[in-house]
Each structure stands twice: as structure tokens, then as C-alpha cells.
C-alpha positions, 0 to 999 in steps of 0.5 A: 500499499502507497502513502495516502489521505486518510480520506482517499483511504477510506474511500478506497476502503468502499467506506463513504466518498471522500466527501463522507469521508471527511464528515466521519473524520471530523466527528472523531469516528476514526481512528489510526493506531488507536489515535483519533484521527484529523482532517489531512491524516495520512495512511502509511504501510502498517497503520491500522485504521478503523472506524467506530471500532471496526477495522478497515481494510484496503480493496483487493487487487481488482476496484470497483467504482461506482460513479455519479455520472454528470449529464455532458459526459461521455463514457470512453477513454478518448474522443476526439469530439468529446469535451468532457470524459468520466476518466477525468472524474475518478482515480487512475488504475490500470484497466480500469474501465466502464461496465455499459455505458450510459449516454452522454445525456444520461446521469446517474450510476455507472460503475468502472473495474479493473475486473473483466469477469465481473464486467462480463457478468453485468454486461452479457444479455445471459445474465439479465442484470437488472438496472433500475431508472427514473426518466422525466418526459416532455410529455409528463406523467407515463400512463398506466397503459403506457407502463403495461407497453413498457413491460409487454414489450415495445418493437425497436428498429433492433428488436422487441425491448422489454421492461421488467417493472415499469410504474408512473411517476411524478413527471415520468416514469421509474422502470427496471431494464435487464438489457443494455441497447444503445440509448434503450430507455429513451427509444423505448419512451419515444416511440410511446409517445413520451420524449425523455428529458432527463434519464437518471440510472439509480441502481444496477443490481444490487448496487445503489446510486444512494447520495453521491451527489453528481461527479462524486465516486466511490469504491465498493466494499468487498462485500458489495461486489460479491452481491454483484456477482450473485445478481449475475446468476446466468439464465439457463432454461431446464427446458425449452421455454422454461426455468429451472426452478433455482433460476426463477428463485435467485432472478425473481429475488433480484427484481422483487427487489428492484420492485421495491426499490422501484417502489420507494424513490421519490425521485 
């Protein structure tokens, strides 16, 4: 481990964003080698850091970053036409890449990682990892009938697109998708007569945007990374058009969790 500022150490450990880490330090909840830490403290190799008495460990070799992507940022390493890139907002790690993409105008949770296997799990269609979105539409609240169409399927130029769940919300809709086609949410809603004015991604599988402000990021904890792996279970039917019981239980629990979060969101 290299020498780093305490708030950076806490962020890397997945405890909190840097801004929240500073609040924890100011509250006297963080110690280094049994001494209450102050803002400006650094962590050196061999130091023992504790939060509320519990030891804090740095993350494993692979890292996963949760970023609140602001509107106007492009999800790419290099683009001569892009004014702002998401990689300008996060620390540099060899091999760091985005897990899928959010288009330039879309905001919200974007995961970045050095773990290629995790990226494969979260983006391959066979794993069907649910993603929770909140959309505000030009024509306001999306009707119940339109929500039923979203779940039943909307025919786009590249095939039928379906939401797992969709509910009307103030000024638009909340919906869960398991696919990641280009501008899929926008195209689905536009096809139904609800052009999107603002689109925010609130969750990917079990990981939520939480209280990260636009442009803020944090490292996921080992427990959160394990939850991501657990949520990405391949959908292999036991027979044509029939899911196995285990698959139904696993996928059902993840989608039900998304339903609960969707209903609870008031954004």
C-alpha cells in the first residue's frame, strides 16, 4: 500500500465517498493506530485504521468504482469530439473501464472496474442483471397503459425491448430493464409518445446510487462486489421456454428487490 490521505483510504475501502469520509473524520469516528484522526492525516503501510472501532481494510487487487455520472460526460477513454470524459472524474487504475455505458445526456450510477470477469457478468445478456431508471418525460407522467406496453414489449428497429417493471411517476416513469442496448430507455419511451427530457440511473443489480452527488465516486466494498457477482446468475432454462426452479428463485429475488426500490424511490 502507498501512503495516502485518510479520506482517500476510506473511500478506497468502500466506506464512503471522500466528502462523507471527511464528515466521519471530523466527527471523531476514525482512528489511526488507536489515535483519533484529524483532517489532513495520512495512512502509511502498517497503519491500523478503524471506524467506530471496526478495522477498515483496503480493497483487493481489482477495484470497482461507483460514479454518479453527470450529464454531459462521455463514457469513453478517448474521443476527439467529446468535451468531457468520465475518466477525468475517477482515480487512475491500470485496466479501469466502464461496465457498459451511459450516453452523454444520461446521469446516474456508472460502475467502472479493473475486473474483466465482473464486467462480462454484468453486461452479457444471459445474466439479465436489472438496472433501475427514473425518467422525466416531455409529456409528463407516463400512463398505466403505456407502462403495460413497456413491460409487454416495444418494437424498436433492432427488435423487441421489454422492461421488467414499470410504474408511473411524477413527471415521467420509474422502470427496470435487464438489457443494455444503445439509448434503449429513451427509444422505448419515445416510441410510446413520451420523449425523455432527463434520465437518471438509480441502481445496477444490488448497488444503488445512494447519496453520491453528481461527479462524486466511491470504491465498492468487497461485500458489495460479492453481491454483484451473486446477482449475475446465468439464465439457463431447464427446458425450452421453461426456467429451472433455482433460476426462478434467484432472478425473482433480484427483480423483486428492484421492484421494492422502484416503489420506494421518490425522485
